[in-house]
mmCIF file of the protein (N, C-alpha, C, O) and its ligand, coordinates in Angstrom:
data_MODEL
# 
_entry.id   MODEL 
# 
loop_
_entity.id 
_entity.type 
_entity.pdbx_number_of_molecules 
1 polymer     1 
2 non-polymer 1 
# 
_entity_poly.entity_id                      1 
_entity_poly.type                           'polypeptide(L)' 
_entity_poly.nstd_linkage                   no 
_entity_poly.nstd_monomer                   no 
_entity_poly.pdbx_seq_one_letter_code       
;(UNK)(UNK)(UNK)(UNK)(UNK)(UNK)(UNK)(UNK)(UNK)(UNK)(UNK)(UNK)(UNK)(UNK)(UNK)(UNK)
(UNK)(UNK)(UNK)(UNK)(UNK)(UNK)(UNK)(UNK)(UNK)(UNK)(UNK)(UNK)(UNK)(UNK)(UNK)(UNK)
(UNK)(UNK)(UNK)(UNK)(UNK)(UNK)(UNK)(UNK)(UNK)(UNK)(UNK)(UNK)(UNK)(UNK)(UNK)(UNK)
(UNK)(UNK)(UNK)(UNK)(UNK)(UNK)
;
_entity_poly.pdbx_seq_one_letter_code_can   XXXXXXXXXXXXXXXXXXXXXXXXXXXXXXXXXXXXXXXXXXXXXXXXXXXXXX 
_entity_poly.pdbx_strand_id                 A 
# 
loop_
_entity_poly_seq.entity_id 
_entity_poly_seq.num 
_entity_poly_seq.mon_id 
_entity_poly_seq.hetero 
1 1  UNK n 
1 2  UNK n 
1 3  UNK n 
1 4  UNK n 
1 5  UNK n 
1 6  UNK n 
1 7  UNK n 
1 8  UNK n 
1 9  UNK n 
1 10 UNK n 
1 11 UNK n 
1 12 UNK n 
1 13 UNK n 
1 14 UNK n 
1 15 UNK n 
1 16 UNK n 
1 17 UNK n 
1 18 UNK n 
1 19 UNK n 
1 20 UNK n 
1 21 UNK n 
1 22 UNK n 
1 23 UNK n 
1 24 UNK n 
1 25 UNK n 
1 26 UNK n 
1 27 UNK n 
1 28 UNK n 
1 29 UNK n 
1 30 UNK n 
1 31 UNK n 
1 32 UNK n 
1 33 UNK n 
1 34 UNK n 
1 35 UNK n 
1 36 UNK n 
1 37 UNK n 
1 38 UNK n 
1 39 UNK n 
1 40 UNK n 
1 41 UNK n 
1 42 UNK n 
1 43 UNK n 
1 44 UNK n 
1 45 UNK n 
1 46 UNK n 
1 47 UNK n 
1 48 UNK n 
1 49 UNK n 
1 50 UNK n 
1 51 UNK n 
1 52 UNK n 
1 53 UNK n 
1 54 UNK n 
# 
loop_
_struct_asym.id 
_struct_asym.entity_id 
A 1 
B 2 
# 
loop_
_chem_comp.id 
_chem_comp.type 
_chem_comp.mon_nstd_flag 
UNK 'L-peptide linking' . 
ZN  non-polymer         . 
# 
_pdbx_entity_nonpoly.entity_id   2 
_pdbx_entity_nonpoly.name        ? 
_pdbx_entity_nonpoly.comp_id     ZN 
# 
_pdbx_nonpoly_scheme.asym_id         B 
_pdbx_nonpoly_scheme.entity_id       2 
_pdbx_nonpoly_scheme.mon_id          ZN 
_pdbx_nonpoly_scheme.ndb_seq_num     1 
_pdbx_nonpoly_scheme.pdb_seq_num     101 
_pdbx_nonpoly_scheme.auth_seq_num    101 
_pdbx_nonpoly_scheme.pdb_mon_id      ZN 
_pdbx_nonpoly_scheme.auth_mon_id     ZN 
_pdbx_nonpoly_scheme.pdb_strand_id   A 
_pdbx_nonpoly_scheme.pdb_ins_code    . 
# 
loop_
_atom_site.group_PDB 
_atom_site.id 
_atom_site.type_symbol 
_atom_site.label_atom_id 
_atom_site.label_alt_id 
_atom_site.label_comp_id 
_atom_site.label_asym_id 
_atom_site.label_entity_id 
_atom_site.label_seq_id 
_atom_site.pdbx_PDB_ins_code 
_atom_site.Cartn_x 
_atom_site.Cartn_y 
_atom_site.Cartn_z 
_atom_site.occupancy 
_atom_site.B_iso_or_equiv 
_atom_site.pdbx_formal_charge 
_atom_site.auth_seq_id 
_atom_site.auth_comp_id 
_atom_site.auth_asym_id 
_atom_site.auth_atom_id 
_atom_site.pdbx_PDB_model_num 
ATOM   1   N  N  . UNK A 1 1  ? 0.847  -1.195 0.000  1.00 0.00 ? 1   UNK A N  1 
ATOM   2   C  CA . UNK A 1 1  ? 0.000  0.000  0.000  1.00 0.00 ? 1   UNK A CA 1 
ATOM   3   C  C  . UNK A 1 1  ? 0.880  1.242  0.000  1.00 0.00 ? 1   UNK A C  1 
ATOM   4   O  O  . UNK A 1 1  ? 1.728  1.412  0.876  1.00 0.00 ? 1   UNK A O  1 
ATOM   5   N  N  . UNK A 1 2  ? 0.677  2.092  -0.970 1.00 0.00 ? 2   UNK A N  1 
ATOM   6   C  CA . UNK A 1 2  ? 1.458  3.319  -1.065 1.00 0.00 ? 2   UNK A CA 1 
ATOM   7   C  C  . UNK A 1 2  ? 0.813  4.413  -0.237 1.00 0.00 ? 2   UNK A C  1 
ATOM   8   O  O  . UNK A 1 2  ? -0.406 4.591  -0.246 1.00 0.00 ? 2   UNK A O  1 
ATOM   9   N  N  . UNK A 1 3  ? 1.651  5.138  0.475  1.00 0.00 ? 3   UNK A N  1 
ATOM   10  C  CA . UNK A 1 3  ? 1.125  6.272  1.217  1.00 0.00 ? 3   UNK A CA 1 
ATOM   11  C  C  . UNK A 1 3  ? 1.516  7.555  0.505  1.00 0.00 ? 3   UNK A C  1 
ATOM   12  O  O  . UNK A 1 3  ? 2.530  7.618  -0.191 1.00 0.00 ? 3   UNK A O  1 
ATOM   13  N  N  . UNK A 1 4  ? 0.712  8.549  0.690  1.00 0.00 ? 4   UNK A N  1 
ATOM   14  C  CA . UNK A 1 4  ? 0.967  9.844  0.069  1.00 0.00 ? 4   UNK A CA 1 
ATOM   15  C  C  . UNK A 1 4  ? 1.308  10.874 1.137  1.00 0.00 ? 4   UNK A C  1 
ATOM   16  O  O  . UNK A 1 4  ? 0.858  12.019 1.097  1.00 0.00 ? 4   UNK A O  1 
ATOM   17  N  N  . UNK A 1 5  ? 2.101  10.437 2.072  1.00 0.00 ? 5   UNK A N  1 
ATOM   18  C  CA . UNK A 1 5  ? 2.447  11.332 3.163  1.00 0.00 ? 5   UNK A CA 1 
ATOM   19  C  C  . UNK A 1 5  ? 3.173  12.576 2.669  1.00 0.00 ? 5   UNK A C  1 
ATOM   20  O  O  . UNK A 1 5  ? 3.935  12.538 1.702  1.00 0.00 ? 5   UNK A O  1 
ATOM   21  N  N  . UNK A 1 6  ? 2.920  13.646 3.342  1.00 0.00 ? 6   UNK A N  1 
ATOM   22  C  CA . UNK A 1 6  ? 3.703  14.856 3.138  1.00 0.00 ? 6   UNK A CA 1 
ATOM   23  C  C  . UNK A 1 6  ? 5.174  14.529 3.430  1.00 0.00 ? 6   UNK A C  1 
ATOM   24  O  O  . UNK A 1 6  ? 5.468  13.937 4.469  1.00 0.00 ? 6   UNK A O  1 
ATOM   25  N  N  . UNK A 1 7  ? 6.093  14.897 2.550  1.00 0.00 ? 7   UNK A N  1 
ATOM   26  C  CA . UNK A 1 7  ? 7.506  14.591 2.796  1.00 0.00 ? 7   UNK A CA 1 
ATOM   27  C  C  . UNK A 1 7  ? 7.985  15.080 4.155  1.00 0.00 ? 7   UNK A C  1 
ATOM   28  O  O  . UNK A 1 7  ? 8.839  14.445 4.772  1.00 0.00 ? 7   UNK A O  1 
ATOM   29  N  N  . UNK A 1 8  ? 7.454  16.183 4.622  1.00 0.00 ? 8   UNK A N  1 
ATOM   30  C  CA . UNK A 1 8  ? 7.866  16.730 5.908  1.00 0.00 ? 8   UNK A CA 1 
ATOM   31  C  C  . UNK A 1 8  ? 7.402  15.864 7.069  1.00 0.00 ? 8   UNK A C  1 
ATOM   32  O  O  . UNK A 1 8  ? 7.912  15.990 8.182  1.00 0.00 ? 8   UNK A O  1 
ATOM   33  N  N  . UNK A 1 9  ? 6.436  14.984 6.818  1.00 0.00 ? 9   UNK A N  1 
ATOM   34  C  CA . UNK A 1 9  ? 5.880  14.182 7.897  1.00 0.00 ? 9   UNK A CA 1 
ATOM   35  C  C  . UNK A 1 9  ? 6.789  13.019 8.270  1.00 0.00 ? 9   UNK A C  1 
ATOM   36  O  O  . UNK A 1 9  ? 6.638  12.440 9.346  1.00 0.00 ? 9   UNK A O  1 
ATOM   37  N  N  . UNK A 1 10 ? 7.729  12.670 7.398  1.00 0.00 ? 10  UNK A N  1 
ATOM   38  C  CA . UNK A 1 10 ? 8.622  11.569 7.725  1.00 0.00 ? 10  UNK A CA 1 
ATOM   39  C  C  . UNK A 1 10 ? 10.048 11.982 7.413  1.00 0.00 ? 10  UNK A C  1 
ATOM   40  O  O  . UNK A 1 10 ? 10.642 11.555 6.423  1.00 0.00 ? 10  UNK A O  1 
ATOM   41  N  N  . UNK A 1 11 ? 10.568 12.808 8.268  1.00 0.00 ? 11  UNK A N  1 
ATOM   42  C  CA . UNK A 1 11 ? 11.950 13.239 8.110  1.00 0.00 ? 11  UNK A CA 1 
ATOM   43  C  C  . UNK A 1 11 ? 12.733 12.805 9.332  1.00 0.00 ? 11  UNK A C  1 
ATOM   44  O  O  . UNK A 1 11 ? 12.419 13.226 10.445 1.00 0.00 ? 11  UNK A O  1 
ATOM   45  N  N  . UNK A 1 12 ? 13.751 11.968 9.147  1.00 0.00 ? 12  UNK A N  1 
ATOM   46  C  CA . UNK A 1 12 ? 14.460 11.415 10.315 1.00 0.00 ? 12  UNK A CA 1 
ATOM   47  C  C  . UNK A 1 12 ? 15.138 12.486 11.147 1.00 0.00 ? 12  UNK A C  1 
ATOM   48  O  O  . UNK A 1 12 ? 15.231 12.354 12.367 1.00 0.00 ? 12  UNK A O  1 
ATOM   49  N  N  . UNK A 1 13 ? 15.612 13.540 10.509 1.00 0.00 ? 13  UNK A N  1 
ATOM   50  C  CA . UNK A 1 13 ? 16.277 14.601 11.281 1.00 0.00 ? 13  UNK A CA 1 
ATOM   51  C  C  . UNK A 1 13 ? 15.270 15.291 12.188 1.00 0.00 ? 13  UNK A C  1 
ATOM   52  O  O  . UNK A 1 13 ? 15.546 15.533 13.363 1.00 0.00 ? 13  UNK A O  1 
ATOM   53  N  N  . UNK A 1 14 ? 14.113 15.603 11.645 1.00 0.00 ? 14  UNK A N  1 
ATOM   54  C  CA . UNK A 1 14 ? 13.096 16.252 12.468 1.00 0.00 ? 14  UNK A CA 1 
ATOM   55  C  C  . UNK A 1 14 ? 12.584 15.307 13.537 1.00 0.00 ? 14  UNK A C  1 
ATOM   56  O  O  . UNK A 1 14 ? 12.283 15.727 14.654 1.00 0.00 ? 14  UNK A O  1 
ATOM   57  N  N  . UNK A 1 15 ? 12.484 14.021 13.193 1.00 0.00 ? 15  UNK A N  1 
ATOM   58  C  CA . UNK A 1 15 ? 12.054 13.047 14.199 1.00 0.00 ? 15  UNK A CA 1 
ATOM   59  C  C  . UNK A 1 15 ? 13.018 13.027 15.378 1.00 0.00 ? 15  UNK A C  1 
ATOM   60  O  O  . UNK A 1 15 ? 12.604 12.953 16.535 1.00 0.00 ? 15  UNK A O  1 
ATOM   61  N  N  . UNK A 1 16 ? 14.331 13.094 15.062 1.00 0.00 ? 16  UNK A N  1 
ATOM   62  C  CA . UNK A 1 16 ? 15.324 13.061 16.130 1.00 0.00 ? 16  UNK A CA 1 
ATOM   63  C  C  . UNK A 1 16 ? 15.272 14.318 16.978 1.00 0.00 ? 16  UNK A C  1 
ATOM   64  O  O  . UNK A 1 16 ? 15.430 14.257 18.197 1.00 0.00 ? 16  UNK A O  1 
ATOM   65  N  N  . UNK A 1 17 ? 15.055 15.443 16.345 1.00 0.00 ? 17  UNK A N  1 
ATOM   66  C  CA . UNK A 1 17 ? 15.123 16.710 17.065 1.00 0.00 ? 17  UNK A CA 1 
ATOM   67  C  C  . UNK A 1 17 ? 13.832 17.040 17.792 1.00 0.00 ? 17  UNK A C  1 
ATOM   68  O  O  . UNK A 1 17 ? 13.847 17.729 18.813 1.00 0.00 ? 17  UNK A O  1 
ATOM   69  N  N  . UNK A 1 18 ? 12.723 16.554 17.272 1.00 0.00 ? 18  UNK A N  1 
ATOM   70  C  CA . UNK A 1 18 ? 11.446 16.880 17.882 1.00 0.00 ? 18  UNK A CA 1 
ATOM   71  C  C  . UNK A 1 18 ? 11.417 16.380 19.320 1.00 0.00 ? 18  UNK A C  1 
ATOM   72  O  O  . UNK A 1 18 ? 11.732 15.222 19.594 1.00 0.00 ? 18  UNK A O  1 
ATOM   73  N  N  . UNK A 1 19 ? 11.041 17.254 20.220 1.00 0.00 ? 19  UNK A N  1 
ATOM   74  C  CA . UNK A 1 19 ? 10.920 16.889 21.622 1.00 0.00 ? 19  UNK A CA 1 
ATOM   75  C  C  . UNK A 1 19 ? 12.198 17.062 22.424 1.00 0.00 ? 19  UNK A C  1 
ATOM   76  O  O  . UNK A 1 19 ? 12.193 16.860 23.638 1.00 0.00 ? 19  UNK A O  1 
ATOM   77  N  N  . UNK A 1 20 ? 13.297 17.433 21.768 1.00 0.00 ? 20  UNK A N  1 
ATOM   78  C  CA . UNK A 1 20 ? 14.534 17.649 22.499 1.00 0.00 ? 20  UNK A CA 1 
ATOM   79  C  C  . UNK A 1 20 ? 14.570 19.064 23.060 1.00 0.00 ? 20  UNK A C  1 
ATOM   80  O  O  . UNK A 1 20 ? 13.807 19.933 22.641 1.00 0.00 ? 20  UNK A O  1 
ATOM   81  N  N  . UNK A 1 21 ? 15.462 19.277 24.007 1.00 0.00 ? 21  UNK A N  1 
ATOM   82  C  CA . UNK A 1 21 ? 15.551 20.574 24.649 1.00 0.00 ? 21  UNK A CA 1 
ATOM   83  C  C  . UNK A 1 21 ? 16.192 21.587 23.711 1.00 0.00 ? 21  UNK A C  1 
ATOM   84  O  O  . UNK A 1 21 ? 17.073 21.264 22.914 1.00 0.00 ? 21  UNK A O  1 
ATOM   85  N  N  . UNK A 1 22 ? 15.719 22.818 23.835 1.00 0.00 ? 22  UNK A N  1 
ATOM   86  C  CA . UNK A 1 22 ? 16.289 23.907 23.070 1.00 0.00 ? 22  UNK A CA 1 
ATOM   87  C  C  . UNK A 1 22 ? 17.703 24.202 23.558 1.00 0.00 ? 22  UNK A C  1 
ATOM   88  O  O  . UNK A 1 22 ? 17.984 24.182 24.756 1.00 0.00 ? 22  UNK A O  1 
ATOM   89  N  N  . UNK A 1 23 ? 18.589 24.477 22.594 1.00 0.00 ? 23  UNK A N  1 
ATOM   90  C  CA . UNK A 1 23 ? 19.972 24.806 22.944 1.00 0.00 ? 23  UNK A CA 1 
ATOM   91  C  C  . UNK A 1 23 ? 20.144 26.290 23.249 1.00 0.00 ? 23  UNK A C  1 
ATOM   92  O  O  . UNK A 1 23 ? 21.221 26.707 23.677 1.00 0.00 ? 23  UNK A O  1 
ATOM   93  N  N  . UNK A 1 24 ? 19.128 27.074 23.042 1.00 0.00 ? 24  UNK A N  1 
ATOM   94  C  CA . UNK A 1 24 ? 19.262 28.532 23.118 1.00 0.00 ? 24  UNK A CA 1 
ATOM   95  C  C  . UNK A 1 24 ? 18.556 29.157 24.309 1.00 0.00 ? 24  UNK A C  1 
ATOM   96  O  O  . UNK A 1 24 ? 18.742 30.343 24.581 1.00 0.00 ? 24  UNK A O  1 
ATOM   97  N  N  . UNK A 1 25 ? 17.763 28.395 25.010 1.00 0.00 ? 25  UNK A N  1 
ATOM   98  C  CA . UNK A 1 25 ? 17.089 28.944 26.177 1.00 0.00 ? 25  UNK A CA 1 
ATOM   99  C  C  . UNK A 1 25 ? 16.867 27.813 27.183 1.00 0.00 ? 25  UNK A C  1 
ATOM   100 O  O  . UNK A 1 25 ? 17.043 26.639 26.856 1.00 0.00 ? 25  UNK A O  1 
ATOM   101 N  N  . UNK A 1 26 ? 16.492 28.165 28.368 1.00 0.00 ? 26  UNK A N  1 
ATOM   102 C  CA . UNK A 1 26 ? 16.188 27.171 29.387 1.00 0.00 ? 26  UNK A CA 1 
ATOM   103 C  C  . UNK A 1 26 ? 14.711 26.804 29.321 1.00 0.00 ? 26  UNK A C  1 
ATOM   104 O  O  . UNK A 1 26 ? 13.845 27.679 29.335 1.00 0.00 ? 26  UNK A O  1 
ATOM   105 N  N  . UNK A 1 27 ? 14.436 25.537 29.251 1.00 0.00 ? 27  UNK A N  1 
ATOM   106 C  CA . UNK A 1 27 ? 13.059 25.090 29.364 1.00 0.00 ? 27  UNK A CA 1 
ATOM   107 C  C  . UNK A 1 27 ? 12.304 24.967 28.065 1.00 0.00 ? 27  UNK A C  1 
ATOM   108 O  O  . UNK A 1 27 ? 11.187 24.450 28.050 1.00 0.00 ? 27  UNK A O  1 
ATOM   109 N  N  . UNK A 1 28 ? 12.888 25.432 26.967 1.00 0.00 ? 28  UNK A N  1 
ATOM   110 C  CA . UNK A 1 28 ? 12.206 25.309 25.681 1.00 0.00 ? 28  UNK A CA 1 
ATOM   111 C  C  . UNK A 1 28 ? 12.320 23.904 25.130 1.00 0.00 ? 28  UNK A C  1 
ATOM   112 O  O  . UNK A 1 28 ? 13.291 23.197 25.399 1.00 0.00 ? 28  UNK A O  1 
ATOM   113 N  N  . UNK A 1 29 ? 11.334 23.509 24.365 1.00 0.00 ? 29  UNK A N  1 
ATOM   114 C  CA . UNK A 1 29 ? 11.333 22.211 23.715 1.00 0.00 ? 29  UNK A CA 1 
ATOM   115 C  C  . UNK A 1 29 ? 11.122 22.413 22.229 1.00 0.00 ? 29  UNK A C  1 
ATOM   116 O  O  . UNK A 1 29 ? 10.312 23.241 21.813 1.00 0.00 ? 29  UNK A O  1 
ATOM   117 N  N  . UNK A 1 30 ? 11.850 21.657 21.435 1.00 0.00 ? 30  UNK A N  1 
ATOM   118 C  CA . UNK A 1 30 ? 11.698 21.769 19.988 1.00 0.00 ? 30  UNK A CA 1 
ATOM   119 C  C  . UNK A 1 30 ? 10.443 21.038 19.536 1.00 0.00 ? 30  UNK A C  1 
ATOM   120 O  O  . UNK A 1 30 ? 10.224 19.876 19.878 1.00 0.00 ? 30  UNK A O  1 
ATOM   121 N  N  . UNK A 1 31 ? 9.643  21.724 18.778 1.00 0.00 ? 31  UNK A N  1 
ATOM   122 C  CA . UNK A 1 31 ? 8.424  21.149 18.235 1.00 0.00 ? 31  UNK A CA 1 
ATOM   123 C  C  . UNK A 1 31 ? 8.453  21.312 16.722 1.00 0.00 ? 31  UNK A C  1 
ATOM   124 O  O  . UNK A 1 31 ? 9.106  22.207 16.186 1.00 0.00 ? 31  UNK A O  1 
ATOM   125 N  N  . UNK A 1 32 ? 7.737  20.436 16.055 1.00 0.00 ? 32  UNK A N  1 
ATOM   126 C  CA . UNK A 1 32 ? 7.757  20.478 14.603 1.00 0.00 ? 32  UNK A CA 1 
ATOM   127 C  C  . UNK A 1 32 ? 6.918  21.643 14.075 1.00 0.00 ? 32  UNK A C  1 
ATOM   128 O  O  . UNK A 1 32 ? 5.843  21.946 14.591 1.00 0.00 ? 32  UNK A O  1 
ATOM   129 N  N  . UNK A 1 33 ? 7.425  22.259 13.071 1.00 0.00 ? 33  UNK A N  1 
ATOM   130 C  CA . UNK A 1 33 ? 6.699  23.370 12.470 1.00 0.00 ? 33  UNK A CA 1 
ATOM   131 C  C  . UNK A 1 33 ? 7.335  23.725 11.143 1.00 0.00 ? 33  UNK A C  1 
ATOM   132 O  O  . UNK A 1 33 ? 7.996  22.902 10.508 1.00 0.00 ? 33  UNK A O  1 
ATOM   133 N  N  . UNK A 1 34 ? 7.128  24.940 10.743 1.00 0.00 ? 34  UNK A N  1 
ATOM   134 C  CA . UNK A 1 34 ? 7.746  25.411 9.515  1.00 0.00 ? 34  UNK A CA 1 
ATOM   135 C  C  . UNK A 1 34 ? 8.471  26.711 9.792  1.00 0.00 ? 34  UNK A C  1 
ATOM   136 O  O  . UNK A 1 34 ? 8.086  27.488 10.666 1.00 0.00 ? 34  UNK A O  1 
ATOM   137 N  N  . UNK A 1 35 ? 9.509  26.926 9.044  1.00 0.00 ? 35  UNK A N  1 
ATOM   138 C  CA . UNK A 1 35 ? 10.284 28.155 9.172  1.00 0.00 ? 35  UNK A CA 1 
ATOM   139 C  C  . UNK A 1 35 ? 10.569 28.640 7.768  1.00 0.00 ? 35  UNK A C  1 
ATOM   140 O  O  . UNK A 1 35 ? 11.208 27.949 6.975  1.00 0.00 ? 35  UNK A O  1 
ATOM   141 N  N  . UNK A 1 36 ? 10.088 29.838 7.468  1.00 0.00 ? 36  UNK A N  1 
ATOM   142 C  CA . UNK A 1 36 ? 10.212 30.376 6.104  1.00 0.00 ? 36  UNK A CA 1 
ATOM   143 C  C  . UNK A 1 36 ? 9.680  29.389 5.076  1.00 0.00 ? 36  UNK A C  1 
ATOM   144 O  O  . UNK A 1 36 ? 10.222 29.264 3.978  1.00 0.00 ? 36  UNK A O  1 
ATOM   145 N  N  . UNK A 1 37 ? 8.622  28.697 5.443  1.00 0.00 ? 37  UNK A N  1 
ATOM   146 C  CA . UNK A 1 37 ? 7.967  27.797 4.502  1.00 0.00 ? 37  UNK A CA 1 
ATOM   147 C  C  . UNK A 1 37 ? 8.592  26.428 4.382  1.00 0.00 ? 37  UNK A C  1 
ATOM   148 O  O  . UNK A 1 37 ? 8.118  25.598 3.606  1.00 0.00 ? 37  UNK A O  1 
ATOM   149 N  N  . UNK A 1 38 ? 9.665  26.171 5.148  1.00 0.00 ? 38  UNK A N  1 
ATOM   150 C  CA . UNK A 1 38 ? 10.316 24.873 5.093  1.00 0.00 ? 38  UNK A CA 1 
ATOM   151 C  C  . UNK A 1 38 ? 10.050 24.101 6.376  1.00 0.00 ? 38  UNK A C  1 
ATOM   152 O  O  . UNK A 1 38 ? 9.833  24.683 7.439  1.00 0.00 ? 38  UNK A O  1 
ATOM   153 N  N  . UNK A 1 39 ? 10.070 22.779 6.256  1.00 0.00 ? 39  UNK A N  1 
ATOM   154 C  CA . UNK A 1 39 ? 9.907  21.943 7.435  1.00 0.00 ? 39  UNK A CA 1 
ATOM   155 C  C  . UNK A 1 39 ? 11.052 22.193 8.394  1.00 0.00 ? 39  UNK A C  1 
ATOM   156 O  O  . UNK A 1 39 ? 12.210 22.284 7.986  1.00 0.00 ? 39  UNK A O  1 
ATOM   157 N  N  . UNK A 1 40 ? 10.725 22.303 9.664  1.00 0.00 ? 40  UNK A N  1 
ATOM   158 C  CA . UNK A 1 40 ? 11.729 22.632 10.668 1.00 0.00 ? 40  UNK A CA 1 
ATOM   159 C  C  . UNK A 1 40 ? 11.235 22.198 12.025 1.00 0.00 ? 40  UNK A C  1 
ATOM   160 O  O  . UNK A 1 40 ? 10.065 21.859 12.200 1.00 0.00 ? 40  UNK A O  1 
ATOM   161 N  N  . UNK A 1 41 ? 12.140 22.211 12.982 1.00 0.00 ? 41  UNK A N  1 
ATOM   162 C  CA . UNK A 1 41 ? 11.735 22.136 14.378 1.00 0.00 ? 41  UNK A CA 1 
ATOM   163 C  C  . UNK A 1 41 ? 12.078 23.475 15.012 1.00 0.00 ? 41  UNK A C  1 
ATOM   164 O  O  . UNK A 1 41 ? 13.152 24.032 14.786 1.00 0.00 ? 41  UNK A O  1 
ATOM   165 N  N  . UNK A 1 42 ? 11.164 23.970 15.792 1.00 0.00 ? 42  UNK A N  1 
ATOM   166 C  CA . UNK A 1 42 ? 11.272 25.307 16.337 1.00 0.00 ? 42  UNK A CA 1 
ATOM   167 C  C  . UNK A 1 42 ? 11.033 25.228 17.836 1.00 0.00 ? 42  UNK A C  1 
ATOM   168 O  O  . UNK A 1 42 ? 10.174 24.478 18.300 1.00 0.00 ? 42  UNK A O  1 
ATOM   169 N  N  . UNK A 1 43 ? 11.800 26.007 18.586 1.00 0.00 ? 43  UNK A N  1 
ATOM   170 C  CA . UNK A 1 43 ? 11.603 26.055 20.023 1.00 0.00 ? 43  UNK A CA 1 
ATOM   171 C  C  . UNK A 1 43 ? 10.225 26.637 20.330 1.00 0.00 ? 43  UNK A C  1 
ATOM   172 O  O  . UNK A 1 43 ? 9.820  27.649 19.758 1.00 0.00 ? 43  UNK A O  1 
ATOM   173 N  N  . UNK A 1 44 ? 9.512  25.977 21.247 1.00 0.00 ? 44  UNK A N  1 
ATOM   174 C  CA . UNK A 1 44 ? 8.169  26.478 21.583 1.00 0.00 ? 44  UNK A CA 1 
ATOM   175 C  C  . UNK A 1 44 ? 8.231  27.647 22.560 1.00 0.00 ? 44  UNK A C  1 
ATOM   176 O  O  . UNK A 1 44 ? 7.203  28.232 22.903 1.00 0.00 ? 44  UNK A O  1 
ATOM   177 N  N  . UNK A 1 45 ? 9.427  27.981 23.001 1.00 0.00 ? 45  UNK A N  1 
ATOM   178 C  CA . UNK A 1 45 ? 9.570  29.078 23.956 1.00 0.00 ? 45  UNK A CA 1 
ATOM   179 C  C  . UNK A 1 45 ? 10.180 30.311 23.289 1.00 0.00 ? 45  UNK A C  1 
ATOM   180 O  O  . UNK A 1 45 ? 9.574  31.383 23.296 1.00 0.00 ? 45  UNK A O  1 
ATOM   181 N  N  . UNK A 1 46 ? 11.376 30.163 22.713 1.00 0.00 ? 46  UNK A N  1 
ATOM   182 C  CA . UNK A 1 46 ? 12.046 31.313 22.109 1.00 0.00 ? 46  UNK A CA 1 
ATOM   183 C  C  . UNK A 1 46 ? 11.899 31.347 20.592 1.00 0.00 ? 46  UNK A C  1 
ATOM   184 O  O  . UNK A 1 46 ? 12.334 32.297 19.942 1.00 0.00 ? 46  UNK A O  1 
ATOM   185 N  N  . UNK A 1 47 ? 11.283 30.303 20.031 1.00 0.00 ? 47  UNK A N  1 
ATOM   186 C  CA . UNK A 1 47 ? 10.985 30.252 18.606 1.00 0.00 ? 47  UNK A CA 1 
ATOM   187 C  C  . UNK A 1 47 ? 12.235 30.262 17.725 1.00 0.00 ? 47  UNK A C  1 
ATOM   188 O  O  . UNK A 1 47 ? 12.183 30.658 16.560 1.00 0.00 ? 47  UNK A O  1 
ATOM   189 N  N  . UNK A 1 48 ? 13.342 29.828 18.287 1.00 0.00 ? 48  UNK A N  1 
ATOM   190 C  CA . UNK A 1 48 ? 14.531 29.656 17.474 1.00 0.00 ? 48  UNK A CA 1 
ATOM   191 C  C  . UNK A 1 48 ? 14.430 28.326 16.714 1.00 0.00 ? 48  UNK A C  1 
ATOM   192 O  O  . UNK A 1 48 ? 14.162 27.288 17.321 1.00 0.00 ? 48  UNK A O  1 
ATOM   193 N  N  . UNK A 1 49 ? 14.639 28.350 15.417 1.00 0.00 ? 49  UNK A N  1 
ATOM   194 C  CA . UNK A 1 49 ? 14.595 27.094 14.668 1.00 0.00 ? 49  UNK A CA 1 
ATOM   195 C  C  . UNK A 1 49 ? 15.780 26.205 15.016 1.00 0.00 ? 49  UNK A C  1 
ATOM   196 O  O  . UNK A 1 49 ? 16.926 26.652 14.967 1.00 0.00 ? 49  UNK A O  1 
ATOM   197 N  N  . UNK A 1 50 ? 15.517 24.957 15.365 1.00 0.00 ? 50  UNK A N  1 
ATOM   198 C  CA . UNK A 1 50 ? 16.574 24.026 15.701 1.00 0.00 ? 50  UNK A CA 1 
ATOM   199 C  C  . UNK A 1 50 ? 17.168 23.387 14.463 1.00 0.00 ? 50  UNK A C  1 
ATOM   200 O  O  . UNK A 1 50 ? 18.341 23.011 14.458 1.00 0.00 ? 50  UNK A O  1 
ATOM   201 N  N  . UNK A 1 51 ? 16.382 23.261 13.428 1.00 0.00 ? 51  UNK A N  1 
ATOM   202 C  CA . UNK A 1 51 ? 16.852 22.699 12.176 1.00 0.00 ? 51  UNK A CA 1 
ATOM   203 C  C  . UNK A 1 51 ? 15.837 23.061 11.111 1.00 0.00 ? 51  UNK A C  1 
ATOM   204 O  O  . UNK A 1 51 ? 14.652 23.239 11.394 1.00 0.00 ? 51  UNK A O  1 
ATOM   205 N  N  . UNK A 1 52 ? 16.303 23.164 9.923  1.00 0.00 ? 52  UNK A N  1 
ATOM   206 C  CA . UNK A 1 52 ? 15.371 23.338 8.817  1.00 0.00 ? 52  UNK A CA 1 
ATOM   207 C  C  . UNK A 1 52 ? 15.944 22.654 7.600  1.00 0.00 ? 52  UNK A C  1 
ATOM   208 O  O  . UNK A 1 52 ? 17.148 22.422 7.495  1.00 0.00 ? 52  UNK A O  1 
ATOM   209 N  N  . UNK A 1 53 ? 15.064 22.344 6.699  1.00 0.00 ? 53  UNK A N  1 
ATOM   210 C  CA . UNK A 1 53 ? 15.465 21.663 5.476  1.00 0.00 ? 53  UNK A CA 1 
ATOM   211 C  C  . UNK A 1 53 ? 15.403 22.634 4.322  1.00 0.00 ? 53  UNK A C  1 
ATOM   212 O  O  . UNK A 1 53 ? 14.428 23.365 4.148  1.00 0.00 ? 53  UNK A O  1 
ATOM   213 N  N  . UNK A 1 54 ? 16.442 22.627 3.554  1.00 0.00 ? 54  UNK A N  1 
ATOM   214 C  CA . UNK A 1 54 ? 16.463 23.526 2.410  1.00 0.00 ? 54  UNK A CA 1 
ATOM   215 C  C  . UNK A 1 54 ? 16.105 22.784 1.138  1.00 0.00 ? 54  UNK A C  1 
ATOM   216 O  O  . UNK A 1 54 ? 16.071 23.382 0.063  1.00 0.00 ? 54  UNK A O  1 
HETATM 217 ZN ZN . ZN  B 2 .  ? 14.417 28.122 23.027 1.00 0.00 2 101 ZN  A ZN 1 
# 
C-alpha cells in the first residue's frame, strides 16, 4: 500500500530533534513546524529554529 504522506511528515532529522531541549534557552522544547515555509523544528519558547530543510 502506497502512502501519500507529506515529505515533511517523515523526516528522520526532524524526528530526532522533535521533543529535544532547546539549545538557546532554558526550558524550551523543539516542536515540529515550519520556518520560512520549510519543514523545521522550532523552540516552543524562544521560537529559534533548531533545524530546517532547504
Ligand atoms: Zn528556546
